[in-house]
VOVO-298661 format. One line per 3 residues: their letters; for each residue x, z, y of N, C-alpha, C. Coordinates in nm, 3 decimals. Each point is the difference from the previous one (the first is absolute). Last residue first. Layout:
! VOVO-298661
a = X Z Y X Z Y X Z Y; ... $
//
This chain:
! VOVO-298661
hsk = 0.741 2.302 0.027 0.104 -0.032 0.098 0.119 0.092 -0.023; -0.403 0.033 -0.258 0.024 -0.146 0.001 0.108 -0.041 0.099; -0.143 0.458 -0.046 0.044 -0.045 -0.132 0.039 -0.148 0.000 $
ayl = -0.186 0.201 0.390 0.134 0.052 -0.023 0.055 -0.051 -0.135; -0.450 -0.095 0.117 0.094 -0.078 0.082 0.143 0.041 -0.030; -0.341 0.250 -0.200 0.006 -0.134 -0.061 0.100 -0.089 0.074 $
aqy = -0.093 0.425 0.177 0.076 0.015 -0.126 0.016 -0.137 -0.068; -0.268 0.017 0.380 0.139 0.026 0.038 0.088 0.009 -0.124; -0.468 -0.034 -0.046 0.066 -0.128 0.021 0.145 0.015 0.044 $
eas = -0.259 0.389 -0.055 0.006 -0.071 -0.129 0.074 -0.133 0.014; -0.094 0.252 0.384 0.107 0.062 -0.076 0.018 -0.070 -0.135; -0.199 -0.299 0.396 -0.038 0.124 -0.069 0.120 0.055 -0.077 $
tri = 0.093 -0.277 0.449 -0.073 -0.030 -0.123 -0.037 0.134 -0.065; 0.228 -0.248 0.503 -0.041 0.107 -0.089 -0.065 -0.052 -0.129; 0.323 -0.109 0.468 -0.060 -0.069 -0.112 -0.029 0.106 -0.106 $
evt = 0.074 0.012 0.571 0.022 0.052 -0.134 -0.069 -0.088 -0.103; 0.186 -0.002 0.548 -0.081 -0.069 -0.102 0.041 0.054 -0.136; 0.034 0.152 0.560 0.044 0.014 -0.139 -0.096 -0.076 -0.091 $
lkg = 0.159 0.054 0.560 -0.091 -0.060 -0.098 0.061 0.014 -0.139; 0.051 0.215 0.548 0.045 -0.014 -0.138 -0.109 -0.062 -0.087; -0.031 0.142 0.477 0.132 -0.061 -0.010 0.049 -0.021 -0.142 $
kgy = -0.400 0.292 0.018 0.060 -0.026 0.131 0.142 -0.053 -0.019; -0.314 -0.096 -0.411 0.016 0.117 0.086 0.066 -0.039 0.131; -0.243 -0.191 -0.501 0.040 -0.035 0.137 0.007 0.129 0.083 $
itk = -0.002 -0.179 -0.536 -0.010 0.122 0.081 0.056 -0.032 0.138; -0.203 -0.266 -0.480 0.075 -0.005 0.125 -0.025 0.128 0.079; -0.033 -0.212 -0.543 -0.041 0.103 0.096 0.087 -0.014 0.125 $
ill = -0.156 -0.284 -0.482 0.082 0.001 0.122 -0.057 0.104 0.096; -0.009 -0.061 -0.561 -0.079 0.028 0.119 0.093 0.006 0.120; -0.003 -0.230 -0.543 0.062 0.071 0.111 -0.100 0.024 0.114 $
pvg = 0.043 -0.113 -0.583 -0.069 -0.019 0.128 0.062 0.088 0.107; 0.296 -0.193 -0.415 -0.096 0.107 0.028 -0.070 -0.029 0.134; 0.347 -0.282 -0.182 -0.072 0.036 -0.122 -0.100 0.111 0.019 $
ttn = 0.303 -0.258 0.314 0.049 0.130 -0.049 -0.065 0.040 -0.131; -0.046 -0.393 0.322 0.052 -0.021 -0.135 0.053 0.130 -0.061; -0.300 -0.209 0.432 0.028 0.127 -0.064 0.039 -0.022 -0.146 $
qfr = 0.072 -0.337 0.434 -0.083 0.021 -0.119 0.043 0.130 -0.067; 0.020 -0.197 0.543 0.070 0.039 -0.122 -0.100 0.018 -0.113; 0.077 -0.196 0.556 -0.081 0.009 -0.121 0.087 0.041 -0.118 $
fdk = -0.036 -0.094 0.568 0.079 0.079 -0.093 -0.089 0.024 -0.121; 0.009 -0.419 0.390 -0.066 0.114 -0.063 0.102 0.079 -0.081; -0.069 -0.413 0.418 0.090 0.072 -0.090 -0.071 0.125 -0.052 $
vgy = -0.269 -0.322 0.228 0.130 -0.068 -0.001 0.094 0.064 -0.102; -0.451 0.157 0.107 -0.017 -0.144 -0.016 0.129 -0.078 -0.008; 0.051 0.467 0.215 -0.123 -0.040 -0.068 -0.017 -0.152 -0.002 $
avt = 0.450 0.274 -0.013 -0.071 -0.066 0.109 -0.123 -0.062 -0.063; 0.453 0.363 -0.124 -0.128 -0.065 -0.031 -0.055 -0.064 0.127; 0.494 0.234 -0.243 -0.079 -0.046 0.114 -0.127 -0.071 -0.047 $
adr = 0.358 0.368 -0.193 -0.096 -0.096 -0.052 -0.091 -0.043 0.115; 0.531 0.251 -0.103 -0.126 -0.011 0.072 -0.090 -0.104 -0.068; 0.475 0.138 -0.080 -0.098 0.081 -0.072 -0.135 -0.001 0.070 $
gap = 0.425 -0.205 0.150 -0.044 -0.068 -0.121 -0.105 0.076 -0.079; 0.275 0.296 0.324 0.001 -0.147 0.006 -0.038 -0.060 -0.135; -0.190 0.490 0.104 0.131 -0.064 -0.011 -0.013 -0.152 0.000 $
vyg = -0.376 0.270 0.263 0.043 -0.008 -0.141 0.137 -0.066 -0.005; -0.201 0.085 0.423 -0.067 0.104 -0.077 0.027 -0.006 -0.151; 0.161 -0.306 0.377 0.066 0.130 -0.012 -0.063 0.098 -0.095 $
isl = 0.068 -0.566 0.004 -0.091 0.102 0.055 0.058 0.136 -0.031; 0.172 -0.556 0.050 0.012 0.131 -0.063 -0.096 0.097 0.069; -0.125 -0.524 -0.018 0.095 0.090 0.067 0.006 0.133 -0.074 $
shn = -0.281 -0.337 -0.157 0.107 -0.088 0.048 0.105 0.079 0.078; -0.308 0.209 -0.413 -0.006 -0.036 0.142 0.118 -0.091 0.037; -0.183 -0.011 -0.508 0.074 0.088 0.091 -0.022 -0.045 0.145 $
hwe = -0.319 -0.053 -0.478 0.079 -0.062 0.106 0.072 0.109 0.082; -0.302 -0.118 -0.493 0.072 0.102 0.077 0.090 -0.069 0.100; -0.376 -0.063 -0.451 0.037 -0.052 0.132 0.063 0.113 0.081 $
iyk = -0.080 0.061 -0.459 -0.061 -0.132 0.007 0.037 -0.069 0.131; 0.229 0.414 -0.319 -0.037 -0.050 0.131 -0.052 -0.144 -0.007; 0.016 0.448 -0.353 0.033 -0.143 0.015 -0.049 -0.049 0.136 $
vgl = 0.169 0.522 -0.127 -0.113 -0.093 -0.015 0.049 -0.144 0.017; 0.229 0.473 -0.007 0.036 -0.123 -0.069 -0.116 -0.094 -0.026; 0.047 0.446 0.237 -0.065 -0.007 -0.132 0.029 -0.130 -0.074 $
qdi = 0.140 0.119 0.454 0.062 0.098 -0.089 -0.054 -0.009 -0.143; -0.173 -0.250 0.374 0.120 -0.061 -0.057 0.072 0.094 -0.096; -0.382 0.124 0.270 -0.037 -0.068 -0.124 0.122 -0.060 -0.069 $
snf = 0.067 0.209 0.423 -0.056 0.096 -0.095 -0.027 -0.066 -0.135; 0.154 -0.253 0.367 0.107 0.091 -0.041 -0.050 0.108 -0.096; -0.314 -0.311 0.187 0.098 -0.069 -0.084 0.105 0.097 -0.053 $
lts = -0.317 0.160 0.313 -0.058 -0.021 -0.132 0.100 -0.065 -0.095; 0.122 0.037 0.445 0.001 0.133 -0.061 -0.058 -0.007 -0.141; -0.017 -0.389 0.258 0.139 0.028 -0.040 0.012 0.138 -0.065 $
stq = -0.417 -0.138 0.181 0.031 -0.082 -0.118 0.142 0.028 -0.051; -0.132 0.217 0.398 -0.081 0.047 -0.113 0.034 -0.077 -0.127; 0.191 -0.135 0.400 0.061 0.126 -0.040 -0.075 0.058 -0.119 $
cig = -0.157 -0.392 0.211 0.110 -0.025 -0.094 0.072 0.128 -0.040; -0.341 -0.003 0.333 -0.058 -0.014 -0.134 0.110 -0.017 -0.104; 0.077 0.009 0.475 0.011 0.129 -0.070 -0.056 -0.006 -0.141 $
ggi = -0.175 -0.313 0.407 0.139 0.038 -0.024 0.008 0.139 -0.063; -0.404 -0.256 0.154 0.027 0.039 -0.139 0.144 0.036 -0.029; -0.119 -0.325 0.403 -0.099 0.091 -0.058 0.042 0.032 -0.144 $
gdv = 0.377 -0.120 0.375 -0.106 -0.062 -0.079 -0.095 0.103 -0.054; 0.505 -0.112 0.294 -0.125 0.076 -0.002 -0.105 -0.076 -0.080; 0.533 -0.048 -0.111 -0.099 -0.040 0.100 -0.122 0.092 -0.011 $
lkk = 0.537 -0.116 -0.179 -0.091 0.113 0.012 -0.097 -0.030 0.113; 0.277 -0.357 -0.331 -0.014 0.058 0.133 -0.101 0.114 -0.005; 0.117 -0.319 -0.362 0.123 0.071 0.039 -0.005 0.057 0.141 $
nii = -0.392 -0.205 -0.199 0.109 -0.097 0.017 0.125 0.063 0.060; -0.345 0.343 0.020 -0.045 -0.136 -0.029 0.115 -0.095 0.032; -0.138 0.566 -0.037 0.106 -0.100 -0.012 -0.060 -0.135 -0.039 $
eka = -0.222 0.426 0.301 0.015 -0.054 -0.135 0.105 -0.109 0.001; -0.261 0.427 0.328 0.112 -0.091 -0.025 0.000 -0.043 -0.147; -0.469 0.121 0.222 0.125 0.072 -0.026 0.110 -0.103 -0.027 $
pqy = -0.587 0.074 0.099 0.125 -0.070 0.034 0.121 0.088 -0.027; -0.439 0.092 -0.300 0.038 0.001 0.141 0.129 -0.078 0.026; -0.458 0.042 -0.376 0.145 0.001 0.020 0.034 -0.023 0.147 $
gne = -0.450 0.000 -0.222 0.050 0.125 0.058 0.149 0.005 0.026; -0.290 -0.372 -0.161 0.013 0.102 -0.105 0.065 0.128 0.050; -0.058 -0.372 0.287 -0.135 0.025 -0.053 0.002 0.106 -0.109 $
atg = 0.405 -0.165 0.184 -0.064 0.097 0.090 -0.140 0.035 -0.050; 0.345 -0.160 -0.374 -0.056 -0.051 0.125 -0.061 0.112 0.084; 0.255 -0.113 -0.472 0.036 0.100 0.100 -0.044 -0.046 0.139 $
pgv = -0.211 -0.121 -0.512 0.069 -0.048 0.120 0.029 0.114 0.098; -0.038 0.152 -0.510 -0.076 -0.095 0.082 0.077 -0.041 0.124; 0.082 0.312 -0.407 0.002 0.043 0.141 -0.087 -0.089 0.087 $
mtn = 0.053 -0.090 -0.473 -0.052 0.136 0.016 -0.010 0.043 0.146; 0.182 -0.426 -0.113 -0.138 0.005 -0.049 -0.061 0.138 0.023; 0.458 -0.072 0.102 -0.089 -0.064 0.097 -0.146 0.005 -0.042 $
fsf = 0.331 0.172 -0.300 -0.010 0.080 0.122 -0.098 -0.062 0.099; -0.010 -0.036 -0.538 0.031 -0.085 0.115 -0.021 0.083 0.126; 0.068 0.068 -0.576 -0.030 0.059 0.132 0.042 -0.098 0.108 $
idn = -0.137 -0.040 -0.545 0.087 -0.051 0.107 -0.049 0.056 0.134; -0.030 0.180 -0.550 -0.068 -0.042 0.124 0.104 -0.051 0.099; 0.091 0.200 -0.443 0.012 -0.146 0.022 -0.078 -0.050 0.121 $
vgv = -0.141 0.473 -0.120 0.106 -0.065 -0.078 -0.009 -0.152 0.015; -0.213 0.266 0.406 -0.007 0.009 -0.145 0.116 -0.073 -0.068; -0.088 0.237 0.483 0.069 -0.119 -0.050 0.004 0.011 -0.153 $
ivn = -0.290 0.224 0.444 0.034 0.008 -0.143 0.063 -0.132 -0.042; -0.041 0.275 0.495 -0.023 -0.126 -0.072 0.049 0.017 -0.143; 0.017 0.319 0.389 -0.090 0.020 -0.114 -0.039 -0.132 -0.069 $
nia = 0.207 -0.093 0.462 -0.009 0.134 -0.057 -0.104 0.006 -0.111; 0.120 -0.374 0.302 0.053 -0.003 -0.137 -0.006 0.138 -0.067; -0.161 -0.072 0.450 -0.055 -0.113 -0.076 0.051 -0.005 -0.144 $
qas = 0.163 0.315 0.330 -0.133 0.037 -0.049 -0.058 -0.110 -0.092; 0.402 -0.088 0.223 0.022 0.100 -0.106 -0.133 0.044 -0.060; -0.006 -0.288 0.371 0.043 -0.073 -0.120 0.027 0.095 -0.117 $
lei = -0.118 0.189 0.420 -0.110 -0.081 -0.053 0.039 -0.072 -0.129; 0.335 0.254 0.233 -0.106 0.086 -0.055 -0.111 -0.082 -0.065; 0.344 -0.222 0.233 0.052 0.056 -0.125 -0.108 0.085 -0.067 $
nks = -0.100 -0.165 0.422 0.002 -0.110 -0.098 0.053 0.046 -0.135; 0.003 0.299 0.368 -0.137 -0.026 -0.045 -0.003 -0.108 -0.107; 0.412 0.095 0.208 -0.043 0.113 -0.084 -0.139 -0.023 -0.057 $
rgv = 0.169 -0.308 0.317 0.067 -0.013 -0.129 -0.044 0.110 -0.097; -0.163 0.024 0.444 -0.050 -0.119 -0.070 0.059 -0.014 -0.139; 0.154 0.359 0.290 -0.137 0.014 -0.051 -0.047 -0.119 -0.081 $
vgs = 0.464 0.246 0.093 -0.040 -0.140 0.018 -0.138 -0.014 -0.064; 0.214 0.411 -0.039 -0.036 -0.020 0.140 -0.038 -0.143 0.033; 0.170 0.161 -0.426 -0.145 0.020 0.015 -0.046 -0.017 0.144 $
nfy = 0.415 -0.207 -0.289 -0.022 0.073 0.126 -0.150 0.012 0.023; 0.220 -0.033 -0.504 -0.028 -0.082 0.117 -0.022 0.090 0.121; 0.172 -0.029 -0.578 -0.029 0.073 0.123 -0.017 -0.096 0.117 $
tsf = -0.051 0.033 -0.592 0.067 -0.062 0.115 -0.046 0.072 0.126; 0.013 0.082 -0.585 -0.047 0.027 0.136 0.081 -0.078 0.102; -0.153 0.031 -0.574 0.096 -0.043 0.102 -0.062 0.023 0.137 $
sal = -0.060 0.078 -0.593 -0.038 0.032 0.138 0.108 -0.049 0.095; -0.208 0.018 -0.565 0.096 -0.049 0.099 -0.051 0.031 0.139; -0.221 0.170 -0.387 0.103 -0.075 -0.071 0.109 -0.047 0.095 $
vvd = -0.375 0.422 -0.004 0.065 -0.103 0.081 0.110 -0.065 -0.081; -0.487 0.251 -0.165 0.146 0.011 0.017 0.054 -0.117 0.082; -0.486 0.075 -0.057 0.061 0.122 -0.055 0.148 0.014 0.037 $
dlh = -0.374 -0.338 0.089 0.086 0.056 0.107 0.070 0.128 -0.046; -0.307 -0.252 -0.282 0.105 -0.092 0.041 0.091 0.054 0.112; -0.411 0.188 -0.239 0.134 0.050 -0.032 0.114 -0.088 0.054 $
pid = -0.493 -0.079 0.029 0.024 0.136 0.052 0.142 0.050 -0.019; -0.128 -0.445 -0.172 -0.001 0.014 0.146 0.028 0.143 0.048; -0.059 -0.195 -0.461 0.134 0.042 0.047 0.000 0.036 0.149 $
epk = -0.381 -0.179 -0.246 0.019 0.142 -0.029 0.136 0.053 0.045; -0.121 -0.470 0.037 -0.069 0.085 0.098 0.021 0.150 -0.024; 0.363 -0.373 -0.138 -0.118 0.063 -0.059 -0.067 0.089 0.105 $
yes = 0.298 -0.477 0.062 0.013 0.146 -0.004 -0.131 0.055 -0.057; 0.179 -0.492 0.167 0.016 0.065 -0.129 0.030 0.149 0.014; -0.277 -0.421 0.288 0.105 0.101 0.008 0.004 0.079 -0.131 $
etv = -0.183 -0.500 -0.030 -0.039 0.125 0.063 0.119 0.097 0.002; -0.062 -0.561 -0.027 0.075 0.117 -0.047 -0.042 0.123 0.079; -0.155 -0.550 -0.138 -0.027 0.117 0.084 0.071 0.122 -0.061 $
yip = 0.005 -0.580 -0.012 0.040 0.123 -0.067 -0.014 0.117 0.097; -0.175 -0.549 -0.090 0.015 0.110 0.095 0.028 0.128 -0.077; -0.049 -0.548 -0.068 0.071 0.109 -0.069 0.032 0.113 0.098 $
lev = -0.421 -0.368 -0.001 0.119 0.043 0.074 0.068 0.114 -0.076; -0.291 -0.363 -0.267 -0.015 0.124 0.076 0.131 0.034 0.071; -0.239 -0.483 -0.171 0.121 0.083 -0.003 -0.027 0.125 0.083 $
egg = -0.278 -0.455 -0.263 0.005 0.112 0.093 0.128 0.081 -0.020; -0.088 -0.553 -0.097 -0.050 0.129 -0.045 0.010 0.105 0.108; 0.248 -0.511 -0.178 -0.093 0.065 0.090 -0.044 0.135 -0.055 $
nvs = 0.334 -0.307 -0.191 -0.138 -0.024 -0.042 -0.104 0.061 0.094; 0.472 0.003 0.113 -0.004 -0.105 -0.102 -0.143 -0.036 -0.035; 0.132 0.363 0.296 -0.013 -0.131 0.066 -0.007 -0.115 -0.101 $
aem = 0.079 0.473 -0.101 -0.141 -0.036 0.009 -0.020 -0.139 0.060; 0.439 0.183 -0.029 -0.054 -0.018 -0.134 -0.145 -0.048 0.004; 0.208 0.108 0.409 0.065 -0.117 -0.059 -0.057 -0.028 -0.139 $
vke = -0.133 0.394 0.218 -0.066 -0.118 0.058 0.060 -0.128 -0.058; 0.198 0.408 -0.128 -0.137 -0.007 -0.051 -0.072 -0.124 0.051; 0.431 0.098 0.166 0.005 -0.046 -0.139 -0.139 -0.014 -0.059 $
vle = 0.039 0.179 0.437 0.040 -0.141 -0.002 -0.001 -0.054 -0.142; -0.076 0.462 0.060 -0.113 -0.080 0.046 0.032 -0.148 -0.006; 0.344 0.303 -0.094 -0.098 -0.003 -0.109 -0.122 -0.083 0.038 $
sek = 0.331 0.079 0.325 0.050 -0.092 -0.104 -0.098 -0.011 -0.116; -0.101 0.313 0.352 -0.004 -0.139 0.044 0.042 -0.098 -0.110; -0.230 0.492 0.001 0.120 -0.061 -0.059 -0.005 -0.151 0.025 $
liv = -0.214 0.424 0.280 -0.038 -0.128 -0.062 0.128 -0.064 -0.052; -0.134 0.539 0.119 0.096 -0.110 -0.002 -0.062 -0.122 -0.069; -0.095 0.534 0.224 -0.064 -0.120 -0.053 0.099 -0.116 0.013 $
qpk = -0.030 0.586 0.006 0.078 -0.122 0.026 -0.071 -0.118 -0.066; -0.291 0.427 0.169 0.095 -0.043 -0.104 0.083 -0.120 0.046; -0.195 0.397 0.329 -0.039 -0.127 -0.060 0.102 -0.041 -0.106 $
gki = -0.157 0.507 0.187 0.061 -0.115 0.065 -0.054 -0.129 -0.060; -0.203 0.535 0.047 0.037 -0.116 -0.082 0.058 -0.113 0.085; -0.006 0.541 0.039 -0.041 -0.113 0.084 0.047 -0.125 -0.072 $
iqg = -0.098 0.525 -0.187 0.071 -0.127 -0.004 -0.063 -0.100 0.097; 0.020 0.559 0.047 -0.079 -0.110 -0.055 0.079 -0.132 0.009; 0.116 0.451 0.174 0.039 -0.025 -0.138 -0.076 -0.112 -0.068 $
ned = -0.019 0.154 0.468 -0.082 0.081 -0.090 0.033 -0.024 -0.148; 0.207 -0.239 0.363 0.025 0.142 0.028 -0.076 0.092 -0.096; 0.100 -0.489 -0.192 -0.035 0.047 0.134 0.021 0.151 0.011 $
ird = 0.249 -0.402 -0.304 -0.078 0.124 -0.009 -0.031 0.048 0.141; 0.088 -0.523 -0.215 0.060 0.115 0.067 -0.094 0.119 -0.013; 0.127 -0.545 -0.212 -0.092 0.112 0.024 0.075 0.113 0.069 $
lvm = 0.160 -0.519 0.059 0.004 0.115 -0.089 -0.102 0.107 0.038; 0.024 -0.542 0.033 -0.014 0.109 0.096 -0.013 0.126 -0.083; 0.214 -0.509 -0.122 -0.067 0.124 -0.037 -0.003 0.097 0.118 $
rqd = 0.003 -0.541 0.066 0.089 0.111 -0.033 -0.080 0.125 -0.030; -0.155 -0.520 -0.068 -0.023 0.119 0.081 0.094 0.112 -0.046; -0.157 -0.576 -0.052 0.099 0.107 -0.023 -0.024 0.118 0.095 $
igp = -0.248 -0.406 0.044 -0.051 0.089 -0.104 0.094 0.118 -0.023; -0.010 -0.234 0.490 0.021 -0.040 -0.138 -0.060 0.101 -0.097; -0.150 -0.147 0.530 0.071 0.098 -0.083 0.012 -0.049 -0.144 $
tte = -0.028 -0.308 0.457 -0.076 0.043 -0.117 0.079 0.099 -0.083; 0.169 -0.211 0.405 -0.141 0.024 0.034 -0.082 0.057 -0.116; 0.472 -0.111 -0.026 -0.010 0.069 0.130 -0.144 0.037 0.033 $
tgr = 0.076 -0.043 -0.512 0.057 -0.080 0.108 -0.011 0.080 0.130; 0.025 0.138 -0.569 -0.076 -0.021 0.123 0.072 -0.089 0.099; 0.107 0.151 -0.472 0.063 0.070 0.113 -0.073 -0.015 0.133 $
ale = -0.159 -0.198 -0.425 0.051 0.134 -0.031 0.043 0.076 0.125; -0.149 -0.450 0.033 -0.111 0.080 -0.052 0.045 0.143 -0.024; 0.321 -0.320 0.127 -0.088 0.033 0.113 -0.114 0.091 -0.045 $
kaw = 0.285 -0.162 -0.335 0.075 0.089 0.090 -0.087 0.043 0.117; -0.167 -0.322 -0.300 0.002 0.132 -0.062 0.071 0.102 0.089; 0.001 -0.454 0.135 -0.135 0.058 0.012 -0.003 0.141 -0.056 $
nel = 0.395 -0.246 -0.049 -0.020 0.032 0.142 -0.136 0.067 0.021; 0.098 -0.161 -0.431 0.086 0.113 0.032 -0.019 0.044 0.145; -0.218 -0.391 -0.151 -0.062 0.119 -0.058 0.081 0.126 0.035 $
ekr = 0.174 -0.414 0.122 -0.118 0.028 0.082 -0.070 0.126 -0.050; 0.361 -0.161 -0.251 0.047 0.055 0.127 -0.117 0.036 0.091; -0.088 -0.222 -0.410 0.039 0.138 -0.022 0.044 0.067 0.131 $
yke = -0.095 -0.459 0.012 -0.123 0.075 -0.025 0.031 0.148 -0.017; 0.357 -0.297 0.027 -0.062 0.014 0.131 -0.128 0.084 -0.010; 0.210 -0.107 -0.400 0.085 0.091 0.077 -0.057 0.025 0.140 $
kdt = -0.208 -0.316 -0.296 -0.024 0.139 -0.038 0.082 0.099 0.082; -0.191 -0.504 0.056 0.121 0.070 0.043 -0.019 0.150 -0.023; -0.326 -0.318 -0.161 0.101 -0.094 0.053 0.131 0.068 0.040 $
hfg = -0.409 0.217 -0.170 0.034 -0.104 -0.098 0.112 -0.092 0.047; -0.171 0.353 0.282 0.045 0.061 -0.125 0.048 -0.104 -0.100; -0.178 -0.023 0.485 0.115 -0.067 -0.058 0.053 0.059 -0.129 $
mes = -0.399 0.100 0.291 0.123 0.063 0.050 0.125 -0.056 -0.067; -0.442 -0.141 -0.121 0.011 -0.026 0.144 0.129 0.056 0.057; -0.107 0.085 -0.454 0.028 -0.142 0.021 0.021 -0.033 0.146 $
phi = -0.126 0.454 -0.129 0.138 -0.040 -0.033 0.033 -0.146 0.029; -0.346 0.349 0.218 -0.016 -0.128 -0.067 0.139 -0.057 -0.027; -0.231 0.521 0.106 0.113 -0.092 0.007 -0.032 -0.127 -0.079 $
trv = -0.252 0.445 0.257 -0.020 -0.101 -0.102 0.107 -0.107 0.019; -0.038 0.558 0.141 0.032 -0.139 0.033 -0.034 -0.089 -0.120; -0.137 0.459 0.027 0.094 0.002 0.110 0.031 -0.143 0.047 $
isk = -0.438 0.233 -0.253 0.096 -0.110 -0.008 0.087 0.000 0.125; -0.231 0.453 -0.229 -0.025 -0.112 0.091 0.109 -0.107 -0.016; -0.049 0.453 -0.206 -0.053 -0.113 -0.078 -0.032 -0.121 0.088 $
trp = 0.215 0.444 0.105 -0.131 -0.035 0.057 -0.073 -0.109 -0.078; 0.431 0.171 -0.136 -0.062 0.119 0.058 -0.142 -0.026 0.049; 0.303 -0.339 -0.181 -0.062 0.084 -0.104 -0.071 0.123 0.055 $
div = 0.076 -0.499 0.210 0.047 0.135 0.029 -0.067 0.094 -0.100; 0.104 -0.544 -0.073 -0.097 0.109 0.016 0.071 0.131 0.034; 0.049 -0.579 -0.003 0.078 0.123 0.002 -0.093 0.115 0.039 $
kve = -0.054 -0.516 -0.230 -0.060 0.100 0.088 0.080 0.129 -0.013; 0.082 -0.552 -0.087 0.039 0.135 -0.040 -0.060 0.097 0.101; -0.097 -0.543 -0.188 0.012 0.097 0.108 0.033 0.136 -0.059 $
mqk = -0.023 -0.589 -0.112 0.016 0.139 -0.042 0.004 0.091 0.123; -0.203 -0.509 -0.124 0.057 0.080 0.109 0.003 0.147 -0.041; 0.030 -0.455 -0.320 -0.088 0.109 0.041 0.069 0.086 0.104 $
pee = 0.113 -0.529 -0.062 0.031 0.130 -0.057 -0.091 0.108 0.057; -0.159 -0.517 -0.057 0.073 0.082 0.094 0.027 0.138 -0.062; -0.068 -0.498 -0.243 -0.057 0.132 0.017 0.089 0.084 0.092 $
kks = -0.057 -0.539 0.020 0.090 0.100 -0.056 -0.057 0.138 0.029; -0.285 -0.474 -0.061 0.051 0.098 0.095 0.089 0.101 -0.070; -0.231 -0.338 -0.237 0.109 -0.062 0.074 0.061 0.097 0.102 $
ske = -0.380 0.116 -0.267 0.119 -0.009 -0.085 0.119 -0.058 0.075; -0.419 0.028 0.218 0.052 0.134 -0.027 0.130 -0.005 -0.080; -0.238 -0.404 0.088 0.060 0.052 0.122 0.064 0.137 -0.023 $
ttq = -0.243 -0.201 -0.351 0.123 -0.074 0.025 0.073 0.055 0.122; -0.424 0.173 -0.105 0.097 0.042 -0.099 0.135 -0.064 0.023; -0.368 -0.136 0.265 0.045 0.135 0.037 0.109 0.050 -0.095 $
kqh = -0.207 -0.418 -0.097 0.082 -0.011 0.121 0.057 0.136 0.040; -0.311 -0.029 -0.355 0.130 -0.052 -0.040 0.097 -0.007 0.119; -0.444 0.126 0.084 0.069 0.106 -0.074 0.141 -0.044 -0.041 $
htp = -0.290 -0.317 0.203 0.042 0.100 0.098 0.080 0.110 -0.068; 0.013 -0.475 -0.247 -0.107 0.089 0.046 0.057 0.100 0.100; 0.204 -0.507 -0.079 0.005 0.140 -0.046 -0.114 0.083 0.058 $
ktk = -0.019 -0.534 -0.114 0.025 0.087 0.113 0.002 0.146 -0.046; 0.137 -0.409 -0.337 -0.121 0.056 0.064 0.042 0.095 0.113; 0.200 -0.443 -0.326 0.032 0.112 0.090 -0.126 0.047 0.072 $
nai = 0.044 -0.386 -0.305 -0.050 0.126 -0.054 0.020 0.120 0.093; 0.158 -0.443 0.098 -0.145 -0.007 -0.007 -0.057 0.133 -0.044; 0.462 -0.043 0.008 -0.052 -0.006 0.138 -0.151 0.001 0.000 $
pdn = 0.231 -0.023 -0.411 0.005 0.134 0.061 -0.053 0.002 0.141; -0.133 -0.325 -0.422 0.063 -0.008 0.133 0.001 0.139 0.065; -0.217 -0.113 -0.427 0.145 0.019 -0.009 0.072 0.004 0.135 $
atk = -0.482 -0.064 -0.056 0.035 0.118 -0.078 0.149 0.029 0.003; -0.173 -0.387 0.211 -0.046 0.119 0.070 0.043 0.125 -0.073; 0.089 -0.411 -0.196 0.083 0.016 0.119 -0.036 0.128 0.073 $
etc = -0.263 -0.132 -0.367 0.130 0.049 -0.043 0.091 0.027 0.119; -0.419 -0.200 0.080 -0.016 0.137 -0.047 0.133 0.061 -0.038; -0.016 -0.455 0.116 -0.024 0.086 0.117 -0.005 0.146 -0.039 $
gtm = 0.026 -0.322 -0.340 0.127 0.009 0.075 -0.011 0.092 0.118; -0.390 -0.104 -0.243 0.088 0.088 -0.078 0.132 0.020 0.072; -0.306 -0.308 0.176 -0.049 0.137 0.018 0.090 0.099 -0.072 $
lvf = 0.089 -0.457 -0.054 0.030 0.044 0.137 -0.041 0.144 0.024; -0.116 -0.203 -0.412 0.145 0.020 0.010 0.040 0.054 0.136; -0.447 -0.129 -0.071 0.032 0.124 -0.071 0.147 0.033 0.009 $
sam = -0.145 -0.408 0.172 -0.043 0.109 0.088 0.029 0.136 -0.064; 0.079 -0.392 -0.251 0.099 0.014 0.108 -0.033 0.118 0.092; -0.303 -0.126 -0.340 0.117 0.066 -0.057 0.107 0.025 0.109 $
lli = -0.381 -0.247 0.114 -0.038 0.139 -0.028 0.119 0.077 -0.053; 0.046 -0.464 0.070 -0.007 0.072 0.128 -0.032 0.147 -0.022; -0.012 -0.283 -0.376 0.139 0.015 0.049 0.003 0.080 0.128 $
afv = -0.417 -0.113 -0.180 0.066 0.102 -0.082 0.142 0.025 0.047; -0.244 -0.347 0.198 -0.056 0.130 0.039 0.068 0.112 -0.076; 0.103 -0.443 -0.115 0.057 0.035 0.132 -0.044 0.138 0.043 $
ckr = -0.191 -0.171 -0.392 0.141 0.027 -0.022 0.068 0.044 0.129; -0.444 -0.148 0.007 0.009 0.131 -0.064 0.146 0.041 -0.018; -0.089 -0.431 0.158 -0.031 0.100 0.103 0.014 0.140 -0.056 $
kgm = 0.043 -0.366 -0.298 0.116 0.009 0.089 -0.020 0.103 0.108; -0.351 -0.106 -0.292 0.102 0.077 -0.071 0.123 0.018 0.086; -0.328 -0.282 0.167 -0.052 0.137 -0.005 0.100 0.090 -0.067 $
//
């Protein structure tokens, strides 16, 4: 009996030892302790393993006149981060088209249409000069492309520089005058000279204003009343609508040239012409060649044209007060 108790006690102790070993193995075994990750843990792991994508920047270009969005630019898509020079070139091409227009779309840039005085002494308003500074626009977009944002188009508007109270006195005195002659029997040419002369009559050229002959006269087409007449094209005298308009522009040139203005655009004919000395002509062709000058005299001017039988005179006038001011500065 005592022997059985002893065996039983030994077996009981052995079982305790086995149980303890199992427990310790379970507690210390990393494989046994490994638990299945929860759904939240799984999502966190996936997010941290993913590389964060860069934020998509955009630049909105705004027209300050209308507050409308002209274009939304995505710098990353256009290669701002990979090839800045190529990106800049694309912006320059876009700015040029936006400013100057294309064959189908007019640009923002607009030449000044000068004011003029009608038969009753009232002002016929023209249009201001509008310029989009292309280089400034490109620089603004380049800067905004770093962090994104809005950019306003750098549009500059210039109004004609003269005082309305000067209008009644601008034809007081003649500062310069020049006349040319033509055969009044050539009806078409005579009519074209008359129409183009009327188009620039009583035009006010304010201080620093830019006069554009083509802008003031418009296209020399049959729709505008111009008639067939001889004109010079590619060193040949040919028939065309509007022949004779260049006599008006050349007469204006020889008059305004006496005042020492700044020429923006000026072209000579390909052949010699008889109504002005050689090299003293100013040929024009609408949309191709223009005669443009800037009034750098320091005083406002008035262009007067006097059309008569076989004679055209262009006078440049101003007020007596401004005549004295002009004389002092020249």
